[in-house]
PyMOL Python script that loads the backbone (N, CA, C, O; Angstrom):
from pymol import cmd

cmd.read_pdbstr("""\
ATOM      1  N   UNK A   1      66.966 -46.717 -54.599  1.00  0.00           N
ATOM      2  CA  UNK A   1      65.971 -46.152 -55.657  1.00  0.00           C
ATOM      3  C   UNK A   1      65.636 -45.161 -56.005  1.00  0.00           C
ATOM      4  O   UNK A   1      64.980 -44.507 -55.193  1.00  0.00           O
ATOM      5  N   UNK A   2      65.906 -44.558 -57.353  1.00  0.00           N
ATOM      6  CA  UNK A   2      65.188 -42.852 -57.167  1.00  0.00           C
ATOM      7  C   UNK A   2      63.878 -43.433 -58.008  1.00  0.00           C
ATOM      8  O   UNK A   2      63.790 -44.506 -58.604  1.00  0.00           O
ATOM      9  N   UNK A   3      63.025 -42.523 -57.884  1.00  0.00           N
ATOM     10  CA  UNK A   3      61.680 -42.834 -58.861  1.00  0.00           C
ATOM     11  C   UNK A   3      62.429 -42.533 -60.057  1.00  0.00           C
ATOM     12  O   UNK A   3      63.539 -42.001 -60.068  1.00  0.00           O
ATOM     13  N   UNK A   4      61.458 -43.074 -61.532  1.00  0.00           N
ATOM     14  CA  UNK A   4      61.235 -43.207 -62.434  1.00  0.00           C
ATOM     15  C   UNK A   4      60.126 -42.792 -63.242  1.00  0.00           C
ATOM     16  O   UNK A   4      59.098 -43.369 -62.886  1.00  0.00           O
ATOM     17  N   UNK A   5      59.998 -42.194 -63.967  1.00  0.00           N
ATOM     18  CA  UNK A   5      58.502 -41.409 -64.805  1.00  0.00           C
ATOM     19  C   UNK A   5      58.774 -42.452 -66.078  1.00  0.00           C
ATOM     20  O   UNK A   5      59.779 -42.794 -66.701  1.00  0.00           O
ATOM     21  N   UNK A   6      57.174 -42.820 -66.148  1.00  0.00           N
ATOM     22  CA  UNK A   6      57.223 -43.765 -67.030  1.00  0.00           C
ATOM     23  C   UNK A   6      57.893 -43.586 -68.536  1.00  0.00           C
ATOM     24  O   UNK A   6      58.140 -44.538 -69.277  1.00  0.00           O
ATOM     25  N   UNK A   7      58.147 -42.175 -68.860  1.00  0.00           N
ATOM     26  CA  UNK A   7      58.943 -42.224 -69.873  1.00  0.00           C
ATOM     27  C   UNK A   7      60.192 -42.022 -69.869  1.00  0.00           C
ATOM     28  O   UNK A   7      60.768 -41.486 -70.816  1.00  0.00           O
ATOM     29  N   UNK A   8      60.759 -42.408 -68.841  1.00  0.00           N
ATOM     30  CA  UNK A   8      62.257 -43.345 -68.363  1.00  0.00           C
ATOM     31  C   UNK A   8      62.383 -44.561 -68.825  1.00  0.00           C
ATOM     32  O   UNK A   8      63.460 -45.019 -69.208  1.00  0.00           O
ATOM     33  N   UNK A   9      61.178 -45.254 -68.829  1.00  0.00           N
ATOM     34  CA  UNK A   9      61.444 -46.551 -68.910  1.00  0.00           C
ATOM     35  C   UNK A   9      61.245 -47.036 -70.338  1.00  0.00           C
ATOM     36  O   UNK A   9      60.293 -46.609 -70.991  1.00  0.00           O
ATOM     37  N   UNK A  10      61.978 -47.781 -70.772  1.00  0.00           N
ATOM     38  CA  UNK A  10      62.175 -48.616 -72.364  1.00  0.00           C
ATOM     39  C   UNK A  10      60.948 -49.121 -72.862  1.00  0.00           C
ATOM     40  O   UNK A  10      60.077 -49.584 -72.125  1.00  0.00           O
ATOM     41  N   UNK A  11      60.887 -49.069 -73.696  1.00  0.00           N
ATOM     42  CA  UNK A  11      59.328 -50.208 -74.352  1.00  0.00           C
ATOM     43  C   UNK A  11      59.559 -51.812 -73.650  1.00  0.00           C
ATOM     44  O   UNK A  11      58.635 -52.315 -73.011  1.00  0.00           O
ATOM     45  N   UNK A  12      60.755 -52.477 -73.821  1.00  0.00           N
ATOM     46  CA  UNK A  12      60.605 -53.952 -73.326  1.00  0.00           C
ATOM     47  C   UNK A  12      60.076 -53.668 -71.328  1.00  0.00           C
ATOM     48  O   UNK A  12      59.461 -54.542 -70.718  1.00  0.00           O
ATOM     49  N   UNK A  13      60.463 -52.417 -70.718  1.00  0.00           N
ATOM     50  CA  UNK A  13      60.201 -52.051 -69.332  1.00  0.00           C
ATOM     51  C   UNK A  13      58.363 -51.918 -69.399  1.00  0.00           C
ATOM     52  O   UNK A  13      57.471 -52.430 -68.722  1.00  0.00           O
ATOM     53  N   UNK A  14      58.366 -51.268 -70.198  1.00  0.00           N
ATOM     54  CA  UNK A  14      56.585 -50.859 -70.133  1.00  0.00           C
ATOM     55  C   UNK A  14      55.713 -51.871 -70.356  1.00  0.00           C
ATOM     56  O   UNK A  14      54.704 -52.105 -69.691  1.00  0.00           O
ATOM     57  N   UNK A  15      56.186 -52.582 -71.476  1.00  0.00           N
ATOM     58  CA  UNK A  15      55.489 -54.141 -72.018  1.00  0.00           C
ATOM     59  C   UNK A  15      55.260 -54.821 -70.695  1.00  0.00           C
ATOM     60  O   UNK A  15      54.243 -55.481 -70.482  1.00  0.00           O
ATOM     61  N   UNK A  16      56.210 -54.653 -69.813  1.00  0.00           N
ATOM     62  CA  UNK A  16      56.462 -55.815 -68.878  1.00  0.00           C
ATOM     63  C   UNK A  16      55.440 -55.344 -67.331  1.00  0.00           C
ATOM     64  O   UNK A  16      54.773 -56.171 -66.708  1.00  0.00           O
ATOM     65  N   UNK A  17      55.531 -54.002 -67.000  1.00  0.00           N
ATOM     66  CA  UNK A  17      54.586 -53.536 -66.280  1.00  0.00           C
ATOM     67  C   UNK A  17      53.361 -53.469 -66.901  1.00  0.00           C
ATOM     68  O   UNK A  17      52.673 -54.202 -66.191  1.00  0.00           O
ATOM     69  N   UNK A  18      52.635 -53.038 -67.806  1.00  0.00           N
ATOM     70  CA  UNK A  18      51.717 -53.416 -68.094  1.00  0.00           C
ATOM     71  C   UNK A  18      51.212 -55.128 -68.410  1.00  0.00           C
ATOM     72  O   UNK A  18      50.069 -55.453 -68.732  1.00  0.00           O
ATOM     73  N   UNK A  19      52.135 -55.875 -68.261  1.00  0.00           N
ATOM     74  CA  UNK A  19      51.535 -57.431 -68.701  1.00  0.00           C
ATOM     75  C   UNK A  19      51.668 -57.797 -66.727  1.00  0.00           C
ATOM     76  O   UNK A  19      51.031 -58.722 -66.223  1.00  0.00           O
ATOM     77  N   UNK A  20      52.259 -57.206 -66.199  1.00  0.00           N
ATOM     78  CA  UNK A  20      52.423 -57.843 -64.536  1.00  0.00           C
ATOM     79  C   UNK A  20      51.046 -57.472 -64.547  1.00  0.00           C
ATOM     80  O   UNK A  20      50.142 -58.305 -64.614  1.00  0.00           O
ATOM     81  N   UNK A  21      50.836 -56.018 -64.469  1.00  0.00           N
ATOM     82  CA  UNK A  21      49.485 -55.312 -64.396  1.00  0.00           C
ATOM     83  C   UNK A  21      47.831 -56.290 -64.525  1.00  0.00           C
ATOM     84  O   UNK A  21      46.963 -56.485 -63.674  1.00  0.00           O
ATOM     85  N   UNK A  22      47.920 -56.663 -65.752  1.00  0.00           N
ATOM     86  CA  UNK A  22      47.190 -57.681 -66.645  1.00  0.00           C
ATOM     87  C   UNK A  22      47.090 -58.476 -65.507  1.00  0.00           C
ATOM     88  O   UNK A  22      46.258 -58.312 -64.614  1.00  0.00           O
ATOM     89  N   UNK A  23      48.031 -59.424 -65.552  1.00  0.00           N
ATOM     90  CA  UNK A  23      48.092 -60.348 -64.667  1.00  0.00           C
ATOM     91  C   UNK A  23      47.461 -60.508 -63.426  1.00  0.00           C
ATOM     92  O   UNK A  23      46.638 -61.384 -63.163  1.00  0.00           O
ATOM     93  N   UNK A  24      47.970 -59.421 -62.486  1.00  0.00           N
ATOM     94  CA  UNK A  24      47.302 -59.315 -61.198  1.00  0.00           C
ATOM     95  C   UNK A  24      46.296 -58.567 -61.017  1.00  0.00           C
ATOM     96  O   UNK A  24      45.962 -58.288 -59.865  1.00  0.00           O
ATOM     97  N   UNK A  25      45.558 -58.055 -62.172  1.00  0.00           N
ATOM     98  CA  UNK A  25      44.211 -57.897 -62.020  1.00  0.00           C
ATOM     99  C   UNK A  25      43.367 -59.092 -62.485  1.00  0.00           C
ATOM    100  O   UNK A  25      42.333 -59.343 -61.867  1.00  0.00           O
ATOM    101  N   UNK A  26      43.680 -59.733 -63.375  1.00  0.00           N
ATOM    102  CA  UNK A  26      43.228 -61.417 -63.750  1.00  0.00           C
ATOM    103  C   UNK A  26      43.087 -61.787 -62.567  1.00  0.00           C
ATOM    104  O   UNK A  26      41.950 -61.874 -62.103  1.00  0.00           O
ATOM    105  N   UNK A  27      44.284 -62.111 -61.749  1.00  0.00           N
ATOM    106  CA  UNK A  27      44.630 -63.123 -60.664  1.00  0.00           C
ATOM    107  C   UNK A  27      43.231 -62.618 -59.697  1.00  0.00           C
ATOM    108  O   UNK A  27      42.338 -63.349 -59.268  1.00  0.00           O
ATOM    109  N   UNK A  28      43.397 -60.978 -59.510  1.00  0.00           N
ATOM    110  CA  UNK A  28      42.014 -60.985 -58.196  1.00  0.00           C
ATOM    111  C   UNK A  28      40.862 -60.826 -59.178  1.00  0.00           C
ATOM    112  O   UNK A  28      39.809 -61.299 -58.751  1.00  0.00           O
ATOM    113  N   UNK A  29      40.807 -60.333 -60.265  1.00  0.00           N
ATOM    114  CA  UNK A  29      39.346 -61.027 -60.901  1.00  0.00           C
ATOM    115  C   UNK A  29      38.573 -62.125 -60.528  1.00  0.00           C
ATOM    116  O   UNK A  29      37.532 -62.273 -59.888  1.00  0.00           O
ATOM    117  N   UNK A  30      39.486 -62.970 -61.189  1.00  0.00           N
ATOM    118  CA  UNK A  30      39.415 -64.951 -60.687  1.00  0.00           C
ATOM    119  C   UNK A  30      39.164 -65.149 -59.387  1.00  0.00           C
ATOM    120  O   UNK A  30      38.487 -66.138 -59.108  1.00  0.00           O
ATOM    121  N   UNK A  31      39.644 -64.259 -58.280  1.00  0.00           N
ATOM    122  CA  UNK A  31      39.844 -64.495 -56.934  1.00  0.00           C
ATOM    123  C   UNK A  31      38.098 -64.141 -56.359  1.00  0.00           C
ATOM    124  O   UNK A  31      37.246 -64.865 -55.844  1.00  0.00           O
ATOM    125  N   UNK A  32      38.113 -62.945 -56.678  1.00  0.00           N
ATOM    126  CA  UNK A  32      37.104 -62.093 -55.983  1.00  0.00           C
ATOM    127  C   UNK A  32      35.559 -62.749 -56.079  1.00  0.00           C
ATOM    128  O   UNK A  32      34.687 -63.036 -55.259  1.00  0.00           O
ATOM    129  N   UNK A  33      35.757 -62.851 -58.021  1.00  0.00           N
ATOM    130  CA  UNK A  33      34.474 -63.601 -58.752  1.00  0.00           C
ATOM    131  C   UNK A  33      34.327 -65.410 -57.853  1.00  0.00           C
ATOM    132  O   UNK A  33      33.206 -65.749 -57.476  1.00  0.00           O
ATOM    133  N   UNK A  34      35.318 -66.197 -57.664  1.00  0.00           N
ATOM    134  CA  UNK A  34      35.447 -67.321 -56.781  1.00  0.00           C
ATOM    135  C   UNK A  34      34.510 -67.109 -55.694  1.00  0.00           C
ATOM    136  O   UNK A  34      33.318 -67.416 -55.682  1.00  0.00           O
ATOM    137  N   UNK A  35      35.230 -66.514 -54.730  1.00  0.00           N
ATOM    138  CA  UNK A  35      34.832 -65.682 -53.480  1.00  0.00           C
ATOM    139  C   UNK A  35      33.026 -65.430 -53.498  1.00  0.00           C
ATOM    140  O   UNK A  35      32.167 -65.923 -52.767  1.00  0.00           O
ATOM    141  N   UNK A  36      32.908 -64.496 -54.604  1.00  0.00           N
ATOM    142  CA  UNK A  36      31.249 -64.352 -54.336  1.00  0.00           C
ATOM    143  C   UNK A  36      30.603 -65.767 -54.422  1.00  0.00           C
ATOM    144  O   UNK A  36      30.012 -66.240 -53.451  1.00  0.00           O
ATOM    145  N   UNK A  37      30.706 -66.325 -55.412  1.00  0.00           N
ATOM    146  CA  UNK A  37      30.309 -67.515 -55.756  1.00  0.00           C
ATOM    147  C   UNK A  37      30.243 -68.421 -54.717  1.00  0.00           C
ATOM    148  O   UNK A  37      29.161 -68.993 -54.580  1.00  0.00           O
ATOM    149  N   UNK A  38      31.058 -68.667 -54.019  1.00  0.00           N
ATOM    150  CA  UNK A  38      31.111 -69.764 -52.879  1.00  0.00           C
ATOM    151  C   UNK A  38      30.538 -69.658 -51.897  1.00  0.00           C
ATOM    152  O   UNK A  38      30.593 -68.500 -51.482  1.00  0.00           O
ATOM    153  N   UNK A  39      29.798 -70.534 -51.075  1.00  0.00           N
ATOM    154  CA  UNK A  39      28.860 -70.124 -50.144  1.00  0.00           C
ATOM    155  C   UNK A  39      30.324 -70.014 -49.041  1.00  0.00           C
ATOM    156  O   UNK A  39      31.526 -70.210 -49.221  1.00  0.00           O
ATOM    157  N   UNK A  40      29.568 -69.638 -47.971  1.00  0.00           N
ATOM    158  CA  UNK A  40      30.324 -69.326 -46.743  1.00  0.00           C
ATOM    159  C   UNK A  40      31.090 -70.645 -46.156  1.00  0.00           C
ATOM    160  O   UNK A  40      32.176 -70.664 -45.577  1.00  0.00           O
ATOM    161  N   UNK A  41      30.557 -71.323 -46.345  1.00  0.00           N
ATOM    162  CA  UNK A  41      30.820 -72.598 -45.815  1.00  0.00           C
ATOM    163  C   UNK A  41      31.987 -73.531 -46.319  1.00  0.00           C
ATOM    164  O   UNK A  41      32.517 -74.400 -45.627  1.00  0.00           O
ATOM    165  N   UNK A  42      32.233 -73.301 -47.310  1.00  0.00           N
ATOM    166  CA  UNK A  42      33.352 -73.937 -48.165  1.00  0.00           C
ATOM    167  C   UNK A  42      34.670 -72.867 -48.431  1.00  0.00           C
ATOM    168  O   UNK A  42      35.543 -72.875 -49.299  1.00  0.00           O
ATOM    169  N   UNK A  43      34.357 -71.772 -47.062  1.00  0.00           N
ATOM    170  CA  UNK A  43      35.670 -70.520 -47.330  1.00  0.00           C
ATOM    171  C   UNK A  43      36.395 -71.181 -46.332  1.00  0.00           C
ATOM    172  O   UNK A  43      35.720 -72.014 -45.726  1.00  0.00           O
ATOM    173  N   UNK A  44      37.520 -71.074 -45.983  1.00  0.00           N
ATOM    174  CA  UNK A  44      38.190 -71.016 -44.459  1.00  0.00           C
ATOM    175  C   UNK A  44      38.214 -69.810 -44.625  1.00  0.00           C
ATOM    176  O   UNK A  44      38.532 -69.039 -45.531  1.00  0.00           O
ATOM    177  N   UNK A  45      37.581 -69.706 -42.961  1.00  0.00           N
ATOM    178  CA  UNK A  45      37.707 -68.195 -42.634  1.00  0.00           C
ATOM    179  C   UNK A  45      36.817 -67.239 -43.000  1.00  0.00           C
ATOM    180  O   UNK A  45      35.992 -67.721 -43.777  1.00  0.00           O
ATOM    181  N   UNK A  46      36.620 -66.029 -42.761  1.00  0.00           N
ATOM    182  CA  UNK A  46      35.627 -65.081 -43.173  1.00  0.00           C
ATOM    183  C   UNK A  46      35.804 -64.627 -44.473  1.00  0.00           C
ATOM    184  O   UNK A  46      36.877 -64.159 -44.855  1.00  0.00           O
ATOM    185  N   UNK A  47      34.640 -64.753 -45.308  1.00  0.00           N
ATOM    186  CA  UNK A  47      34.838 -64.333 -46.368  1.00  0.00           C
ATOM    187  C   UNK A  47      35.223 -62.833 -46.441  1.00  0.00           C
ATOM    188  O   UNK A  47      36.131 -62.704 -47.262  1.00  0.00           O
ATOM    189  N   UNK A  48      34.874 -61.686 -45.898  1.00  0.00           N
ATOM    190  CA  UNK A  48      35.190 -60.101 -45.969  1.00  0.00           C
ATOM    191  C   UNK A  48      36.829 -60.089 -45.603  1.00  0.00           C
ATOM    192  O   UNK A  48      37.349 -59.055 -46.023  1.00  0.00           O
ATOM    193  N   UNK A  49      37.765 -60.984 -44.924  1.00  0.00           N
ATOM    194  CA  UNK A  49      38.837 -60.655 -44.653  1.00  0.00           C
ATOM    195  C   UNK A  49      39.369 -61.622 -45.809  1.00  0.00           C
ATOM    196  O   UNK A  49      40.578 -61.797 -45.660  1.00  0.00           O
ATOM    197  N   UNK A  50      38.908 -62.237 -46.802  1.00  0.00           N
ATOM    198  CA  UNK A  50      40.085 -62.521 -47.964  1.00  0.00           C
ATOM    199  C   UNK A  50      39.163 -61.541 -48.818  1.00  0.00           C
ATOM    200  O   UNK A  50      39.852 -60.992 -49.678  1.00  0.00           O
ATOM    201  N   UNK A  51      38.248 -61.267 -48.849  1.00  0.00           N
ATOM    202  CA  UNK A  51      38.059 -60.000 -49.804  1.00  0.00           C
ATOM    203  C   UNK A  51      38.996 -59.074 -49.559  1.00  0.00           C
ATOM    204  O   UNK A  51      39.299 -58.426 -50.561  1.00  0.00           O
ATOM    205  N   UNK A  52      39.490 -58.823 -48.696  1.00  0.00           N
ATOM    206  CA  UNK A  52      40.996 -57.723 -48.188  1.00  0.00           C
ATOM    207  C   UNK A  52      41.819 -58.571 -48.651  1.00  0.00           C
ATOM    208  O   UNK A  52      41.833 -58.371 -49.865  1.00  0.00           O
ATOM    209  N   UNK A  53      42.557 -59.453 -48.385  1.00  0.00           N
ATOM    210  CA  UNK A  53      43.284 -60.016 -48.484  1.00  0.00           C
ATOM    211  C   UNK A  53      43.845 -60.095 -50.310  1.00  0.00           C
ATOM    212  O   UNK A  53      44.976 -59.764 -50.664  1.00  0.00           O
ATOM    213  N   UNK A  54      42.735 -60.613 -51.273  1.00  0.00           N
ATOM    214  CA  UNK A  54      43.005 -60.748 -52.210  1.00  0.00           C
ATOM    215  C   UNK A  54      43.167 -59.725 -52.961  1.00  0.00           C
ATOM    216  O   UNK A  54      43.161 -59.917 -54.177  1.00  0.00           O
ATOM    217  N   UNK A  55      43.358 -58.337 -52.430  1.00  0.00           N
ATOM    218  CA  UNK A  55      43.162 -56.726 -52.948  1.00  0.00           C
ATOM    219  C   UNK A  55      45.057 -56.981 -52.809  1.00  0.00           C
ATOM    220  O   UNK A  55      45.765 -56.628 -53.752  1.00  0.00           O
ATOM    221  N   UNK A  56      45.550 -57.481 -51.807  1.00  0.00           N
ATOM    222  CA  UNK A  56      47.065 -57.482 -51.727  1.00  0.00           C
ATOM    223  C   UNK A  56      47.922 -58.312 -52.961  1.00  0.00           C
ATOM    224  O   UNK A  56      48.072 -59.521 -53.139  1.00  0.00           O
ATOM    225  N   UNK A  57      48.522 -56.877 -53.898  1.00  0.00           N
ATOM    226  CA  UNK A  57      49.059 -57.752 -55.307  1.00  0.00           C
ATOM    227  C   UNK A  57      49.317 -59.260 -55.306  1.00  0.00           C
ATOM    228  O   UNK A  57      48.688 -59.927 -54.485  1.00  0.00           O
ATOM    229  N   UNK A  58      49.873 -59.658 -55.843  1.00  0.00           N
ATOM    230  CA  UNK A  58      50.260 -60.666 -56.397  1.00  0.00           C
ATOM    231  C   UNK A  58      49.427 -61.938 -55.102  1.00  0.00           C
ATOM    232  O   UNK A  58      48.469 -62.692 -55.276  1.00  0.00           O
ATOM    233  N   UNK A  59      50.128 -61.756 -54.106  1.00  0.00           N
ATOM    234  CA  UNK A  59      49.979 -62.378 -52.622  1.00  0.00           C
ATOM    235  C   UNK A  59      48.684 -62.723 -52.980  1.00  0.00           C
ATOM    236  O   UNK A  59      48.485 -63.658 -53.756  1.00  0.00           O
ATOM    237  N   UNK A  60      47.775 -62.066 -52.494  1.00  0.00           N
ATOM    238  CA  UNK A  60      46.544 -62.079 -52.001  1.00  0.00           C
ATOM    239  C   UNK A  60      45.938 -63.186 -52.715  1.00  0.00           C
ATOM    240  O   UNK A  60      45.710 -64.257 -52.152  1.00  0.00           O
ATOM    241  N   UNK A  61      45.577 -62.892 -54.346  1.00  0.00           N
ATOM    242  CA  UNK A  61      44.934 -63.763 -54.797  1.00  0.00           C
ATOM    243  C   UNK A  61      44.996 -65.414 -54.985  1.00  0.00           C
ATOM    244  O   UNK A  61      44.183 -66.337 -55.046  1.00  0.00           O
ATOM    245  N   UNK A  62      46.328 -65.257 -55.035  1.00  0.00           N
ATOM    246  CA  UNK A  62      47.237 -66.472 -55.081  1.00  0.00           C
ATOM    247  C   UNK A  62      47.022 -67.241 -53.636  1.00  0.00           C
ATOM    248  O   UNK A  62      46.866 -68.462 -53.671  1.00  0.00           O
ATOM    249  N   UNK A  63      47.011 -66.640 -52.526  1.00  0.00           N
ATOM    250  CA  UNK A  63      47.251 -66.913 -50.890  1.00  0.00           C
ATOM    251  C   UNK A  63      45.474 -67.755 -50.689  1.00  0.00           C
ATOM    252  O   UNK A  63      45.153 -68.774 -50.076  1.00  0.00           O
ATOM    253  N   UNK A  64      44.528 -66.633 -51.626  1.00  0.00           N
ATOM    254  CA  UNK A  64      43.097 -67.195 -51.303  1.00  0.00           C
ATOM    255  C   UNK A  64      43.070 -68.707 -52.376  1.00  0.00           C
ATOM    256  O   UNK A  64      42.597 -69.797 -52.054  1.00  0.00           O
ATOM    257  N   UNK A  65      43.601 -68.416 -53.442  1.00  0.00           N
ATOM    258  CA  UNK A  65      43.324 -69.350 -54.687  1.00  0.00           C
ATOM    259  C   UNK A  65      44.213 -70.908 -53.925  1.00  0.00           C
ATOM    260  O   UNK A  65      43.796 -71.978 -54.371  1.00  0.00           O
ATOM    261  N   UNK A  66      45.218 -70.982 -52.981  1.00  0.00           N
ATOM    262  CA  UNK A  66      45.380 -71.676 -52.409  1.00  0.00           C
ATOM    263  C   UNK A  66      45.040 -72.192 -51.432  1.00  0.00           C
ATOM    264  O   UNK A  66      44.764 -73.391 -51.405  1.00  0.00           O
ATOM    265  N   UNK A  67      44.975 -71.419 -50.397  1.00  0.00           N
ATOM    266  CA  UNK A  67      44.167 -71.642 -48.543  1.00  0.00           C
ATOM    267  C   UNK A  67      43.045 -71.377 -48.295  1.00  0.00           C
ATOM    268  O   UNK A  67      42.509 -71.834 -47.286  1.00  0.00           O
ATOM    269  N   UNK A  68      42.357 -70.512 -49.216  1.00  0.00           N
ATOM    270  CA  UNK A  68      41.289 -69.738 -48.819  1.00  0.00           C
ATOM    271  C   UNK A  68      39.908 -70.665 -49.316  1.00  0.00           C
ATOM    272  O   UNK A  68      38.872 -70.080 -49.002  1.00  0.00           O
ATOM    273  N   UNK A  69      39.727 -71.673 -49.857  1.00  0.00           N
ATOM    274  CA  UNK A  69      39.007 -72.830 -50.202  1.00  0.00           C
ATOM    275  C   UNK A  69      38.932 -73.796 -49.781  1.00  0.00           C
ATOM    276  O   UNK A  69      39.963 -74.393 -50.092  1.00  0.00           O
ATOM    277  N   UNK A  70      38.174 -74.539 -49.087  1.00  0.00           N
ATOM    278  CA  UNK A  70      37.975 -75.701 -48.314  1.00  0.00           C
ATOM    279  C   UNK A  70      38.603 -76.662 -49.673  1.00  0.00           C
ATOM    280  O   UNK A  70      38.565 -76.357 -50.865  1.00  0.00           O
ATOM    281  N   UNK A  71      39.062 -77.651 -49.171  1.00  0.00           N
ATOM    282  CA  UNK A  71      39.477 -78.967 -50.358  1.00  0.00           C
ATOM    283  C   UNK A  71      38.035 -79.399 -50.219  1.00  0.00           C
ATOM    284  O   UNK A  71      37.258 -79.089 -51.123  1.00  0.00           O
ATOM    285  N   UNK A  72      37.659 -79.995 -49.310  1.00  0.00           N
ATOM    286  CA  UNK A  72      36.344 -81.069 -49.625  1.00  0.00           C
ATOM    287  C   UNK A  72      35.440 -80.614 -50.276  1.00  0.00           C
ATOM    288  O   UNK A  72      34.607 -81.404 -50.721  1.00  0.00           O
ATOM    289  N   UNK A  73      35.308 -79.147 -50.552  1.00  0.00           N
ATOM    290  CA  UNK A  73      34.284 -78.533 -51.165  1.00  0.00           C
ATOM    291  C   UNK A  73      34.256 -78.982 -53.163  1.00  0.00           C
ATOM    292  O   UNK A  73      33.397 -78.914 -54.043  1.00  0.00           O
ATOM    293  N   UNK A  74      35.309 -79.301 -53.117  1.00  0.00           N
ATOM    294  CA  UNK A  74      35.883 -79.832 -54.588  1.00  0.00           C
ATOM    295  C   UNK A  74      35.036 -81.019 -55.013  1.00  0.00           C
ATOM    296  O   UNK A  74      34.714 -81.147 -56.194  1.00  0.00           O
ATOM    297  N   UNK A  75      34.569 -82.119 -53.836  1.00  0.00           N
ATOM    298  CA  UNK A  75      34.577 -83.224 -54.187  1.00  0.00           C
ATOM    299  C   UNK A  75      32.905 -83.585 -54.633  1.00  0.00           C
ATOM    300  O   UNK A  75      32.604 -84.704 -55.049  1.00  0.00           O
TER     301      UNK A  75
END
""", "prot")
cmd.dss("prot")
cmd.show_as("cartoon", "prot")
cmd.util.cbc("prot")
cmd.orient("prot")
């Protein structure tokens, strides 16, 4: 797959890229905020590891929000 410049993209593709980037940043910000405010006892695993995992595209924040928080902490 050849590299494409921003100027080579159609307006719809540019919009899609901007929306995807905004969603990714929003997910990461929400996950990092939750991680920072949550006590270590309410996190599955080390907080430092989760902070790095959250930085991995869409997968990281979703993984933290689904698997990183202890369920019993919500009660």
